[in-house]
VEXLOLO-55777 format. One record per residue: x, y, z of N, C-alpha, C in turn; residue in three letters. Coordinates in steps of 0.001 Angstrom, whole numbers, plus 500000, padded with zeros to 6 digits. Atoms other than C-alpha are relative to their C-alpha. Example, Ala and Ser with C-alpha at 12.3 -4.5 7.8 and 13.67 -1.06 7.14 Angstrom:
# residues 2
500890498810500000512300495500507800500900501200500000ALA
499180498810499940513670498940507140499230501090500730SER
This chain:
# residues 315
499778501780500840265103237920326562498624499958499382MET
501184500198500688262702237478324017499467498453499394ARG
500652501617500445260664234445323440499177499480498849ALA
500942500419501277258914233023320133499775498645500132TYR
500681501635498815256848230104321500499193499364498535ILE
500497501034500904255696227313318938499425499258501110CYS
501055500852498680253004225299321482498611499790499104HIS
501224500722500642250612222873320131498850499562501245ASN
500712499357499115247799223696322500499358498158499905PRO
500774501072500239246553219769321748500950498432501041ASP
499308500748499072249537218287323745499686499862501318ALA
500181499230498270249697218020327685498209499461500344GLY
501640500191499284246691216981329550499884500496501396ILE
500057499446498627247216218954332844500183501678499500GLU
499717498483500109246849222554333178501028500465499936ASP
498396499417500375250474223735333257500080499295498661SER
499824500045502130250074222549329058499505500224499673HIS
500365499141500655247752225304328299500720501432499610ASP
498876498325500665248789228595326529500352501056501124LYS
499779499677499004248357230017329377501066500266501246LYS
498428500809499494250744228210331566501186500183499677ALA
498536500036500612253481228345329062500458501299499684ILE
499576498560499453253281232031328892500525500145501080LYS
499705499864498632253457232181332425501193499916500491ASP
498995500939499572256204229656332793501047500987499133ALA
498636499060500402258505231901330573499512501183500303LEU
499747498953498941257735235130332161500390499764501326ARG
499391500141498458258394233720335398501311499535499890LEU
498513499989500333261617233078333851500812501586499782ALA
499991499214500888261888236421332486500184500146498612GLY
500199499631501031261252236373329283498512500854499687TYR
500963499739500999258839238319326873499910499288499049ASP
499850500930500945257319236133324989498323500457498657THR
500876499904501555254991235976321036499956498959500371GLU
500739501303499814253023233327321375499319499966498559TYR
500241500002501345252195231383318058499666498239499849HIS
500812501431500136249651228141318069500525499073498613SER
499554500473501070251020225582315915498371498991499549THR
501447500398500678247021224647315030499944500920499509ARG
501065498444501052246303228097313601500748499586498616LYS
499654500492501349246085227996310072501258500755499364LYS
498892499516500635248606230187309377501783500290500468SER
499108500460499015251286228996311659501232499882499185PHE
498801500515500867253732227248308516500311501735499578ALA
499571499262500416253401230490306775500714501308500972ARG
499600499361498946254202232605310173501976499674500093ASP
498797501010499055257119230115311387501460500537498818LEU
499139499457500623258431231015308048501023501480499118ALA
499493498376499982259186234553308121501043500348500961LYS
499072500399498609260877233656311513501444500281499543PHE
498410500029499824264655234986311897500759499955501320ARG
499554499961499139266919234640314000499817501161501111ALA
499918498950499629266917238292314962498495500444500552ARG
501768499496499672262782238241315899500221499523501135ASP
500222500599498081263709236708319754501301499532499994ALA
499407500801499512266428235127321619500484498509500069ASP
500583501120500188265138231937321683498389499729499480ILE
501266500972500800262647229750319785499728499168500753LEU
499862500968499397260846227561322142498994499178499328VAL
501033501343500595259074224285321255499011499160501137ILE
500614500366499136256182223100323560499039499456499262ALA
500639500939500569254729219735322343500821498638499517GLY
499443501589500176255327216067321394501073500509499007GLY
498852500275501402258200214622319156499422500952498265ASP
500538499836501006255932215161316373500254501952499644GLY
500127498519499643255354218996316904501414500453499722THR
498327499740499662259603219309317942500129499839498120ILE
499099500120501251260396217576314406499038501431498661GLY
500912499286500989257536219846312203500919501382500335LYS
499769498890499783258670222946313791501711500036499655VAL
498609499905500533262741222343313306499921499701498247ILE
499659499765501453262148221253309755499606500901498997GLY
500694499048500791260346224069308864500733501437500482ALA
499819498529499922262706226702310186501460499991498949LEU
498925499782500429264755228319308183501199500837500159LYS
499036499334499359266958230135310383500351499417501012ASP
499936501042498749268919227681312601500807500624500861ARG
498638499248498882271370230364314189499039500610501508ALA
500214499374498772268603230950317158500092498844500517VAL
500300501299499379268326228560319973499052499855500225PRO
501053500174499919266007226304320774499683499474501100VAL
500171500001498873264682225708323709498370499182500170ALA
501414501308499691262097222628324651499624499513500844LEU
500987500334498683259250221762326709499501498726499798ILE
501024501147500324258067217938326122499233500193500615PRO
501750500143499234254434217662326439499207498618499297LEU
500712501196500592253569214380324356500563499168500906GLY
500083500768498869253898210776325801501417499160500003THR
498750500282500126257197209305324299500971501158500830ALA
499005499157499934259020212395324018501773499422499797ASN
498509500359500406262215210787322651500962501214499598ASN
498653499128500346263666213887321325500212500686501755ILE
499526499207498475263516215387325192500587498866500975GLY
499334501233498822264707211871326661501425500374499317ARG
498739500048500106267908212045324427500854501263500255ALA
499123498803499203268898215625325904499370500349501809PHE
500133499655498492267873214860329392499136501370500606GLY
501070498937499734264762217076329273498498499483500413THR
501509500371499804261724216663330990499647500428501401ALA
500294499261498853259844218490333887498720500889499527GLY
501225499085499981256869220865334628500744501653499220LEU
499612498882500062257196224068332219500395500864500778PRO
499898498672498216257493226625335101501380499287500460HIS
498797500723499367260723224288336019501305499863498998VAL
499569500285500862262372223634332894500588501650499426LEU
499539498527500462261971227774331797501006500523500802CYS
498904499652498934264495228482334977500997499356499550GLU
498910500573499538266698226005334045500882499576499169SER
499516499453501269267471226817330362501488501069500888TRP
499238499341500230271046227660330060500560500497498670HIS
499916499609500326271349230512328281500932500022498595PRO
498672500708500442275114229825326890500490499063499963HIS
499420501499500356275626226179326796498918499483499172GLU
500989500683500850273947224935323940500874498243499200LEU
499367501389500128274005221369322803499410500075498328LEU
500229500302501323273970220217318812498878498800499667LYS
500841500779500749271027218447317124500029499616498215LEU
500079500013501241271626217300313750498671499193499070ASP
501291500473500255268816217123311158500504499008499206VAL
500280500687501407268490214401308831499384499864498913GLY
500253499556501098267605214431305331499533498732499520LYS
499734501618501116265857211520303039499444500905499113ALA
500278499449501280265462211450299761499406499055499057GLU
501094500775500698263019209733297746499368499858498570GLY
500874499416501250260956209173294868499001500990500228LEU
501203498891499361258382210991296735500145501576500600TRP
499316498940499517260706213853297274501083499938501095GLY
498900500114499195262686215213299719499681500420501714SER
500254499466498885262446215816303715501016499791501219ALA
499123499927498420263982216498307294499763498826500737THR
500910500640499487263519214190309848501424500263501136PHE
498814499537498638265343214663313683499967498211500768LEU
499780501234498525264495210895315646500552498645498865GLU
499754501358500884264175208096312423499344499605498810THR
500697500760501094263661206486309300499763498808500077PHE
500009501338499243261968203213309736498912499269498970GLY
500355501112501159260854200279307621499222498666500823LEU
500667500798499229258374197555308808499057500022501240GLY
500594500291498679257549196899312406499645501019500981ALA
500467498923499389257654200198313669499173500634499536MET
501198499451500791255744201751310950498481499299499836PRO
501267500373500337252959199066310920499547500765501732ARG
499456499830499167253630200029314583498478501386500352LEU
500342498771500111252377203775313891498725499475499567MET
501040500483500603249460202220311882498599499115500737SER
501121500661499392247987199591314027499387500708501812ASP
500030499776498591248725201344317615499049500787500272GLY
501287499632499571245514203172317838498703500188500063ASP
501032500558499893243218201186317479499382499787500903LYS
500249500304498854242420200258320674500524500544501337ASP
499852499615499448244458202459322149499482501485501006GLY
500762498184499700242540206104322461499740500306501433THR
500137499506498325242485207862325453501010499077501250GLY
499148499944498875245354206164327247501316500986499804LEU
499006499345499656247994208303328692501314499794500570ILE
498933500482499247251464208165330415500524499276499683GLY
499510500716499887252960205369331218498435498653499113ALA
500834501370500591249575202969330079500225500310498440ALA
499731500305501269250227204485326723501137499530499469ALA
498766500883499859253855203518326575499773498352500257LEU
499807501826500183253387200046327860499091499473499025ALA
500916500864501377250126199223325386500978500349498691TYR
499444500035501483252531200435322231500885498900499802GLY
499095501042499874255114198065323742499041498469499213ARG
501311501468499844252225195308324286499847499880497599LYS
500283500205501890251153196166320133501566499802499388VAL
498934500138500703254823196373319179500485498283500081LEU
499589501404499818255397192740320732498985499281498925ARG
500650501061500819252416191311318642500191500472498958ARG
499745499741501729253679192788315401500757499358499489ILE
498676500821500424257038191061315772499497498435500062LEU
500303501391499542255465187946316822499490499272498635LYS
500671500109500963253519187703313643500564500970498378THR
499685498685500701255276190255311216501154498860498964ALA
499559501062501409256672188137307280501043501012499982LYS
498840499830500067260098188546307259500023501058498130PRO
499361499432501603261572190713304001501198500573499691PHE
498015499946500258264854191374302527499784501893499318ARG
500096498691500030266006195018302430501527500101499690VAL
499121499912500404269252195867300612500743501354500842ASP
499426498369499107271628198657303057501245500103500010ILE
499171498715500608274158200813301805500599501154501530THR
499857498799498849276212202579304925501515500017499648VAL
498169499305500891279364204393303370500178499463499458ASP
499727500990500495279586202505301079500386498752499690ARG
499712500954499339279362199353302481498681499166499788LYS
501275500608500817276435196911301169499397498681500854ARG
500313500901498871274465194284303471498685499359499112VAL
501554500543500881271506192310301748499320499195501860THR
500267500754498686269447191160305210498458499440499763LYS
501099500707499753266134189173306373499873500414501097SER
499902499583498120264471191160308897498506500768500119VAL
501472499982499798261086192369310392499889501286499858LEU
500122498427499800262085195990310683501255500732499733GLY
498997498965500254264746198577310058499919501440500326VAL
500377498848499866264864201733311856501641500592500134GLU
498909499207500617267764204420310916500109501039501110VAL
500259499456498794268080206057313991501397501613500440MET
498383498909500130270009209751314322499813500662501601ASN
499869500098498659269043209852318239499566498407500507ILE
500069501327499508268767206933320729498981499659500201ALA
501682500301500355265077206568321104498871500419499052TYR
500988499546500829262291205775319280498519499412500725THR
501311500791500053258249204612318897499949500166501908GLY
500378500139499231257173203920322404501343500035501727PRO
498789499350499105260383205529324598500641498553499590ALA
499575500973499596262181202328323557501762500502499576LEU
498339499623500025266354203280323742500299499121498584LYS
499693500682500800267018201622320611501458499724499533LEU
499260499559500234269676202788319603501452500820501287ALA
499701499432498688272113203345323361501263500804499093PRO
498609499217500342275493204466321526499503501179498646ALA
500265499015501024273776207129319247500030501290500556ALA
499960498579499595274193210750319855499411501283498961ALA
500860499478500575272440213341318819500928501350499219ALA
499138499414500772275235215430317507501528499527499103ASP
498062500640500100278320212712316155499486499942498100ASP
500113500218501472276769212855312490500019498769499418ARG
499775501678500227276102209618312685498763499197500524MET
501031501413499682273185206988312078500337498788500380PHE
499899501466499811272559203759313533498737499229499322ASP
500894501034501135271094201190311211499690498619500415VAL
499827500944499064269547199343313765498840498583499101VAL
500737501044500399268085195675312286499184499172500364CYS
501038501243499098265168193571313898500317498555499172PHE
499699500790501153266861190481312284498627498776500436ASP
500894501365500212264304187680311172500221498649500774ALA
499166501048498893266131184978313319499794500378501534GLY
499943500208498506266034186505316567499220500700500436ARG
501112499828499999262600187209316635499706500318501544ARG
500185500224498912261439185776320071500768500895500686LYS
499120499226498993264636187890321511499976500962499956ALA
500460498470500531263614191159319970498592500509501036MET
501487499831499391260124190478321391499987500015501632MET
499488499958498684261507189727324945500621501656500399ASP
499472498355500133263631193171324836498978501436500320TRP
501121499466499454260796194885324335498810500257501270VAL
500339500492498572258829193551327077500535501167501286GLU
499216499100499321262017194842329186501335500151499312ALA
499390499086500965263818196986327410501475500294500878PRO
498893499576498672267070196699329747501610499740498890ARG
499243500284500850270323196906327574500213499941498982GLY
500023499985501365271139197232324245499032499196498789ALA
501070501068500224268358195410321920501190498756499210PRO
499381501163500905269028191805319997499832500252498554PRO
500100499561501237269694193797317153501458499902499158ALA
498551498989500786272446194403314145499615501052499838SER
500713498723500355273134197564313726501482500309499827VAL
499219499482501099275360199355311330500375501602500194TYR
499802498480499831276751203087311724500559500621498827ARG
499331499416501018277881205539309097499523501477499938GLY
500546498938500571276945209248307491499032499870499068ARG
500694500006501340275396208277304327499357498548500172ASN
500526500718499801272664205669304132499051499688498732VAL
501177500731500705270760203839301566499347499185500598SER
500516500761499669267891201555301884499323499635498771LEU
500899500982501003266024198979299048499180499333500706ARG
501009500636499367263024197263299419498685500170499547TRP
501235500611500551259734196108298665498911499346500973ARG
501274500700498836256345195027300373500279500338501439ALA
500338499951498606256814196878303556500034501250499819ALA
500220498227499957255597200484305123501437500623500404PRO
499086499021499371258090203236305950499197501163500878GLN
500502499064499156258009205666308121501321501321500502ARG
498665498763500087259676209385308556499901500800501377LEU
500056499804498842259674210019312226498581499983500099ASP
501500500761499653255587210169312604499319500000498671ASP
501507499781500854254489210575308955500418498222498970GLU
499870501403500546253721207142307532499949499960498725LEU
500428500792501231253555205531304435500050499101499542LYS
500430501983499922252056201923303216500954499508499106PRO
499269501383501110253951199083301766499348500378498364ALA
500239499766501521253907199380297786500930498486499586GLN
499830501521500412254502196367295855501103500686498586THR
499227499297500884257317198338293399501213499896500907ASP
498819499300498798260462198740294808501061501276500037GLU
499330499128498983261637201426297080500938500198500225GLN
498351499350499388264894203535297673499575501091500852THR
500149498657498690265577206155300498501684500245499690VAL
498806499930499550269060207738300837499291500898501212HIS
499614499189498593269848209190304009501214500835500163LEU
498835499739499797272247211715304626499691501269501084SER
500139498807499457272553215031306745499617501757499868PHE
499924498921500216271473218659306572501146500847500374GLU
498583499230499759274737220942306481499924501002501420PRO
500650499483499074273131222865309376499616499247501173GLU
500692500446498904272385221287313071499265501471500618PRO
501077499219499365269991222888315110500634499652501857VAL
498983499815498929271335224412318608499020499938501063ARG
500338500438499072269635223186321550500282500606501561ILE
499147499362498358269996225068325340499529498745500861LEU
499736500981498873271014223075327677499094500243501412LYS
500439499672498916268876222127330515500839499868501404CYS
499562500370498721270452222255334144499169499000500723TRP
500730500989499381268291219111335080500686499011499508LEU
499800501382500761270214216914332510500805499445501139THR
499567501145499395271992214179334863501466500633499466PRO
498202499837500243276177214947335133500191498835500365GLU
499742501207499775277681211557334618500740500251501924PRO
499277500240498287278877210632338408501390499599500134SER
498919499794499810282410211141339407499874498931501367THR
499671501046498947281848208833342254500178498807500564ARG
500015501174500337282701205537343381498710499425500032SER
501345500008499843279781203378343337499579499058501133PRO
500284500446498158277908202187346831500373498348499801VAL
499732501117499357279689198816348200498727499168500141SER
501365500883499522277343195491348263500037500225501254LYS
499708500296498627278586195440351894498862501237500590SER
500472498929499564276952199002352385498611499910499759TRP
501453500068501296273750198440350118499287498812500828ARG
500382501370499127272992195103352716500118500343501245ASN
500525499907498404273392196892355857499137500377500866ARG
501227499872499524270934196536358225499569501426500639LYS
500352498931499306269710199854359577500137500034501686ARG
499855499250498677270034201007363283498952500404500507ARG
């Protein structure tokens, strides 16, 4: 089995995340490896030449930004993609229940069990681009621009907690803006603090903003941070249990029209403009195939533990 590795050497904080560890983990699982650093100047040119016949799997080791950039640039989507999430939030990995040390993940992939990941397409005056996670306006793009000011050096849970703290501060002071939303030809105009058009369930600092979203249903979840529910959204961000207090619209084709709000496409940020902005969101014809990980928890068929048993004292 041949593995074509796309690795961001700046991602991760442990020795198990460096180049040697990634290659050793794949060799331990029985793969011959061809290693490529995403930081190498020729990486984009090399990836453009890649075809499915060149390897049995394509391995992406890095954070959500790395995964999005590699898949967005992938010309031949017939090759199965294996994920080794090494970032902070790892929202794409979370969507597939994929997490753990590289040497554990590499031995857990099911080579013949594939899951689908739809690839979103955004079209605006700036051109066309693909995305995996979300297209957002307002609050979350502001988090991207403000979140690094005092959070440099934080890792793991501390980084996620800091991101949620900053988001709550942004929601507290955010000025509402109006946005026209068209979802499958149905239009609504709202006053919002932010909008996130979700392709998967998670975004930002590991927030499950769209719990009903599926990575393979070719449906967007348009999540609106309603201006009138500011405090409720702030409370949810602090303790994000259950569905967020937001308006949600689902559909295959989405158009947004707004002004004076920053935008983001996954981790690519564009500042607010005074002129009216429009974006059209749809899906690429071909999804990406993701290798299933046996570590993914299966739905339990067992009956829930009774309250009386939980409260029973040990003898």
